C-alpha positions as CSV (number, residue, x, y, z in Angstrom):
1,M,-16.7,2.9,-12.2
2,Y,-14.4,0.5,-10.3
3,T,-10.6,0.5,-9.8
4,V,-8.7,-2.6,-10.3
5,V,-5.4,-2.9,-7.8
6,K,-2.6,-5.4,-9.0
7,D,0.4,-3.6,-7.8
8,F,1.2,-4.9,-4.2
9,D,4.3,-4.7,-2.4
10,F,4.6,-6.6,1.0
11,Q,6.6,-9.1,2.6
12,L,5.2,-11.9,4.8
13,T,7.0,-12.7,8.1
14,K,6.9,-15.9,10.2
15,E,5.1,-13.9,12.7
16,D,2.4,-13.0,10.1
17,I,2.1,-16.7,9.3
18,L,1.9,-17.9,12.7
19,K,-0.9,-15.2,13.5
20,G,-2.7,-16.3,10.3
21,Q,-2.8,-20.0,11.9
22,G,-4.0,-18.5,15.1
23,I,-0.7,-19.0,17.0
24,D,0.9,-16.5,19.5
25,P,4.5,-16.1,17.9
26,G,5.7,-15.7,21.1
27,R,4.5,-19.0,22.3
28,A,5.1,-21.1,19.1
29,S,7.2,-24.2,19.1
30,A,10.5,-24.1,17.4
31,R,9.1,-26.5,14.8
32,L,6.2,-24.3,14.0
33,S,8.5,-21.3,13.9
34,E,10.8,-22.9,11.5
35,T,8.1,-24.3,9.3
36,A,6.3,-20.8,9.1
37,E,9.8,-19.4,8.1
38,S,10.2,-22.0,5.4
39,V,7.0,-21.3,3.5
40,I,7.6,-17.5,3.1
41,D,9.2,-17.8,-0.2
42,E,6.9,-20.6,-1.6
43,T,3.9,-18.6,-0.7
44,H,5.0,-15.4,-2.3
45,S,5.5,-17.5,-5.5
46,L,2.1,-18.9,-5.6
47,I,-0.2,-15.9,-4.5
48,E,-1.7,-13.7,-7.2
49,P,-2.9,-10.7,-5.2
50,A,-5.5,-8.6,-6.9
51,A,-8.2,-6.2,-5.6
52,L,-11.4,-4.3,-7.0
53,Y,-13.1,-1.6,-5.3
54,T,-15.9,1.4,-6.1
55,I,-17.3,4.2,-4.5
56,V,-21.1,4.7,-4.6
57,N,-23.3,7.4,-3.4
58,V,-26.0,6.7,-0.8
59,T,-29.5,7.4,-1.9
60,D,-31.5,6.5,1.2
61,F,-31.2,5.4,4.8
62,E,-34.1,3.9,6.6
63,H,-34.1,1.7,9.8
64,K,-31.9,-1.3,9.0
65,K,-31.5,-0.6,5.4
66,I,-29.1,1.6,3.5
67,S,-29.7,2.0,-0.3
68,F,-27.0,3.2,-2.8
69,E,-26.7,3.4,-6.5
70,G,-27.5,0.0,-7.7
71,G,-28.3,-1.9,-4.7
72,F,-28.6,-1.9,-0.8
73,F,-27.2,-3.3,2.3
74,E,-29.4,-4.5,5.3
75,G,-28.9,-5.6,8.8
76,S,-28.4,-4.5,12.4
77,L,-24.7,-4.0,11.8
78,V,-25.4,-1.7,8.8
79,A,-27.9,0.1,10.7
80,R,-25.2,1.5,13.2
81,A,-21.9,1.1,11.1
82,L,-23.0,2.7,8.0
83,A,-25.3,5.3,9.5
84,G,-24.6,8.8,8.4
85,A,-22.5,7.9,5.2
86,D,-22.7,9.8,2.1
87,H,-20.8,7.4,0.0
88,L,-19.7,3.7,0.5
89,N,-16.4,2.1,-0.5
90,I,-17.1,-1.5,-1.6
91,A,-13.9,-3.7,-2.1
92,L,-13.3,-7.2,-3.1
93,C,-9.8,-8.8,-2.5
94,T,-8.1,-12.1,-3.4
95,I,-4.8,-13.9,-3.6
96,G,-5.9,-16.3,-6.2
97,E,-6.4,-20.0,-6.3
98,T,-2.9,-21.5,-6.8
99,L,-1.9,-21.6,-3.1
100,E,-5.1,-23.3,-2.3
101,K,-4.3,-26.0,-4.8
102,R,-0.8,-26.5,-3.1
103,I,-2.3,-26.7,0.3
104,E,-4.6,-29.4,-0.8
105,E,-1.6,-31.3,-2.3
106,M,0.3,-30.9,0.8
107,M,-2.4,-31.9,3.4
108,N,-1.8,-35.7,3.2
109,E,1.9,-35.4,2.6
110,D,2.9,-33.0,5.1
111,P,0.1,-31.6,7.2
112,V,2.2,-29.3,9.2
113,K,3.5,-27.4,6.2
114,A,-0.1,-27.4,4.6
115,L,-1.2,-25.5,7.8
116,A,1.6,-23.2,7.6
117,L,0.8,-22.3,3.9
118,D,-2.8,-21.9,5.0
119,G,-1.9,-19.4,7.6
120,A,0.4,-17.7,5.1
121,G,-2.7,-17.4,2.8
122,I,-4.7,-15.8,5.5
123,A,-1.8,-13.4,6.2
124,A,-1.4,-12.5,2.5
125,V,-5.0,-11.7,1.9
126,S,-5.0,-9.6,5.1
127,K,-2.2,-7.6,3.5
128,V,-4.0,-7.2,0.4
129,S,-7.1,-5.9,2.0
130,Q,-5.1,-3.5,4.2
131,T,-3.2,-2.3,1.3
132,V,-6.7,-1.3,-0.4
133,E,-8.0,0.1,2.8
134,D,-4.9,2.3,2.9
135,I,-5.7,3.6,-0.7
136,I,-9.3,4.2,0.4
137,S,-8.0,6.1,3.4
138,S,-5.8,8.4,1.4
139,E,-8.4,9.2,-1.0
140,A,-10.6,10.1,1.7
141,C,-8.0,12.2,3.5
142,N,-7.2,14.1,0.2
143,M,-10.9,15.2,-0.1
144,K,-11.1,15.9,3.7
145,L,-13.8,13.4,4.3
146,D,-14.2,11.0,7.3
147,L,-14.2,7.2,7.2
148,G,-16.2,4.9,9.3
149,M,-15.5,1.4,10.3
150,R,-14.6,-1.3,8.2
151,A,-17.5,-3.8,7.8
152,Q,-17.9,-7.2,6.1
153,P,-20.9,-9.2,5.1
154,G,-21.0,-12.4,7.3
155,Q,-20.1,-10.4,10.5
156,E,-22.5,-10.7,13.3
157,G,-25.6,-8.3,12.2
158,W,-25.0,-8.5,8.6
159,P,-26.2,-11.7,6.8
160,I,-23.7,-13.4,4.5
161,E,-26.5,-13.4,1.7
162,Q,-25.6,-9.8,1.5
163,Q,-22.4,-10.9,-0.5
164,R,-24.8,-10.8,-3.5
165,Q,-25.1,-7.2,-3.2
166,V,-21.4,-6.5,-3.2
167,F,-21.0,-8.7,-6.5
168,K,-23.9,-6.5,-8.1
169,A,-21.8,-3.5,-7.3
170,L,-18.5,-4.9,-8.5
171,P,-17.7,-7.5,-11.3
172,G,-15.8,-9.9,-9.3
173,E,-15.0,-12.0,-12.3
174,I,-12.5,-9.3,-13.4
175,I,-10.0,-10.5,-10.6
176,G,-11.0,-14.3,-10.8
177,L,-13.8,-14.2,-8.2
178,R,-17.2,-15.6,-8.2
179,L,-19.9,-16.4,-5.5
180,T,-21.4,-19.8,-4.6
181,E,-25.1,-20.2,-4.1
182,S,-24.4,-20.3,-0.5
183,C,-22.6,-16.9,-1.0
184,L,-19.2,-17.9,-0.1
185,M,-16.3,-16.6,-2.3
186,I,-14.4,-18.6,-4.6
187,P,-11.1,-18.7,-4.3
188,R,-11.6,-19.1,-0.6
189,K,-8.6,-16.9,0.2
190,S,-10.7,-13.7,-0.5
191,V,-12.5,-10.9,1.4
192,S,-15.0,-8.3,0.7
193,F,-15.6,-5.2,2.7
194,V,-17.4,-1.8,3.0
195,I,-16.2,1.3,4.6
196,P,-18.5,4.3,4.9
197,R,-17.4,7.7,3.9
198,G,-18.9,11.2,4.6
199,N,-19.0,14.5,6.7
200,N,-21.4,13.2,9.5
201,L,-20.1,9.8,10.4
202,N,-20.1,8.4,14.0
203,N,-16.5,6.7,13.5
204,S,-16.2,5.9,17.2
205,F,-17.3,2.2,16.7
206,S,-15.0,-0.8,16.1
207,P,-16.3,-4.2,15.0
208,C,-16.0,-5.8,18.6
209,D,-18.8,-3.2,19.6
210,F,-21.2,-5.3,17.5
211,C,-20.3,-8.8,18.6
212,S,-22.3,-10.7,21.2
213,K,-19.2,-12.4,22.4
214,R,-17.2,-9.0,23.1
215,N,-17.4,-9.5,27.0
216,R,-15.8,-12.9,27.0
217,C,-13.6,-12.8,23.9
218,E,-10.0,-13.6,24.8
219,W,-8.6,-11.9,21.7
220,R,-10.4,-8.7,22.7
221,K,-8.9,-8.8,26.4
222,D,-5.4,-9.4,25.2
223,K,-5.8,-6.4,22.7
224,Q,-7.2,-4.2,25.5
225,A,-4.3,-5.3,28.0
226,G,-1.8,-4.5,25.2
């Protein structure tokens, strides 16, 4: 069984869009800020948010491999992040392909605007995935179950090839998603993630704990300082 989510209620801000471009809103030039503001309405008219998620029972856990009904996940990240799970929430999220086509059209005509639209797309898919994560959290809370950290195939310690297992668990085509031979998702503004659920989880981890760059990451330093 799986659940389709198409009812999303979020409003992008220029700060969201600048962050999607990797720009600190407090340091952005007037031109970049104005451009980000100018693409908000167009972005909302072009995105087609949709998501799909399921909950599967964990059947076995051995070394770096966790098995569930219909598949398995494997890797050093899996060994730590999903350990102790009774169930796995598996999700796919996208904003469709229309915005991507518009970005391609704009790249030669107005690259600054195209990059703003790209940042807006990144921000939008983040909002979509956060909405789904909130739904998953609410369901776990109602059942008085703990959730672990959110993890994604392609993160350090979890090979991108494991996307195939996600697509075995979920019919991505229901929301217009497909997987390439190199395990990239089409449309590109899409994400997949897994959140473990259970009574005996170690939920003290964060994604930064598994990254080899954690001691020299400027983003992490800024976050800790804040």
